[in-house]
Structure formats: structure tokens, C-alpha cells
VEXGU-910478 format. One record per residue (C-alpha): x, y, z; residue in one letter; residue number from 1; chain. Coordinates in nm, 2 decimals, padded with zeros to 4 digits, m for minus. Each point is the difference from the previous one (the first is absolute). Layout:
<sites>
SITE       c1       c2       c3   res     n   chain
SITE        X        Y        Z     A   NUM       A
...
</sites>
This chain:
<sites>
SITE       c1       c2       c3   res     n   chain
SITE    10.21    03.88    12.61     D     1       A
SITE   m00.01    00.00   m00.38     K     2       A
SITE    00.15   m00.35   m00.04     G     3       A
SITE   m00.27   m00.15    00.22     K     4       A
SITE   m00.27    00.18   m00.19     E     5       A
SITE    00.13   m00.12   m00.34     I     6       A
SITE    00.04   m00.35    00.14     D     7       A
SITE   m00.36   m00.02    00.13     Q     8       A
SITE   m00.13    00.13   m00.34     Y     9       A
SITE    00.20   m00.26   m00.19     L    10       A
SITE   m00.10   m00.28    00.23     Q    11       A
SITE   m00.36    00.08   m00.08     K    12       A
SITE    00.08    00.01   m00.37     A    13       A
SITE    00.17   m00.34    00.03     A    14       A
SITE   m00.32   m00.14    00.14     Q    15       A
SITE   m00.17    00.12   m00.32     N    16       A
SITE    00.25   m00.16   m00.23     G    17       A
SITE    00.30    00.24   m00.01     Y    18       A
SITE    00.34   m00.16   m00.02     A    19       A
SITE    00.33    00.18   m00.01     G    20       A
SITE    00.30    00.12    00.18     S    21       A
SITE    00.04    00.35    00.13     V    22       A
SITE    00.29    00.22    00.11     L    23       A
SITE   m00.09    00.35    00.13     V    24       A
SITE    00.27    00.24    00.10     A    25       A
SITE   m00.02    00.35    00.14     Q    26       A
SITE    00.30    00.23    00.01     K    27       A
SITE    00.23   m00.29   m00.06     G    28       A
SITE   m00.14   m00.22    00.28     N    29       A
SITE   m00.20   m00.32   m00.08     V    30       A
SITE   m00.33    00.02    00.18     I    31       A
SITE   m00.16   m00.31   m00.16     L    32       A
SITE    00.15   m00.30   m00.18     Q    33       A
SITE   m00.24   m00.30   m00.03     K    34       A
SITE   m00.17   m00.24   m00.23     G    35       A
SITE   m00.38   m00.05   m00.02     Y    36       A
SITE   m00.21   m00.28   m00.14     G    37       A
SITE    00.12   m00.31   m00.19     L    38       A
SITE    00.30    00.00   m00.24     A    39       A
SITE   m00.11   m00.35   m00.12     D    40       A
SITE   m00.36   m00.08    00.04     Q    41       A
SITE    00.03   m00.36   m00.12     E    42       A
SITE    00.27   m00.08    00.26     N    43       A
SITE   m00.13    00.24    00.27     K    44       A
SITE    00.34    00.18    00.01     R    45       A
SITE   m00.04    00.34    00.18     V    46       A
SITE    00.14    00.32   m00.13     Q    47       A
SITE    00.29    00.15    00.19     T    48       A
SITE    00.21    00.31   m00.03     A    49       A
SITE    00.26   m00.22   m00.17     Q    50       A
SITE   m00.22   m00.15   m00.26     T    51       A
SITE    00.14    00.02   m00.35     F    52       A
SITE   m00.22    00.12   m00.29     F    53       A
SITE    00.03   m00.05   m00.37     S    54       A
SITE   m00.01    00.35   m00.15     V    55       A
SITE   m00.08   m00.13   m00.35     G    56       A
SITE   m00.03    00.28   m00.25     S    57       A
SITE   m00.09    00.28    00.24     I    58       A
SITE    00.36    00.13   m00.03     T    59       A
SITE   m00.09    00.12   m00.35     K    60       A
SITE   m00.21    00.28    00.14     Q    61       A
SITE    00.29    00.12    00.22     F    62       A
SITE    00.24   m00.02   m00.29     T    63       A
SITE   m00.23    00.20   m00.22     G    64       A
SITE   m00.05    00.27    00.27     A    65       A
SITE    00.37    00.03    00.04     A    66       A
SITE    00.06    00.04   m00.37     I    67       A
SITE   m00.27    00.27   m00.02     L    68       A
SITE    00.14    00.18    00.29     K    69       A
</sites>
């Protein structure tokens, strides 16, 4: 199924340094919710689906797009 395919791809990506959390839904149903790689390399803390991220100033792009729209 699609969730397993995506999971396998992201596991390989994590072996090559990818780190992040993923939520994939299809027609309102969650098919994959998982973390990959390390959230904190220094302390070897793994990434989970519940890992919090600091969004920093990335929200400026969304605000600008909303204003333009």
C-alpha cells in the first residue's frame, strides 16, 4: 500500500541523513504518521511523529502569500 511505499522511501532517506516527521493522509484517512532520523544529534534523540519544531521565520512566507491572495 501507499503508506508502506512512502515509509520505505523515507527510511532509506533517513539512512542518508534525512530527519523529519511526516503525516500523509488520503481521502481523510491517515496512511502514515512517523518520524525519521534524529531530532537531536548531540543527545541521540530520535525523531517521532510528535516531535515539536521551531518554525522560526518561515511563517512570513505564508503570511505574504495570504496577503497577496
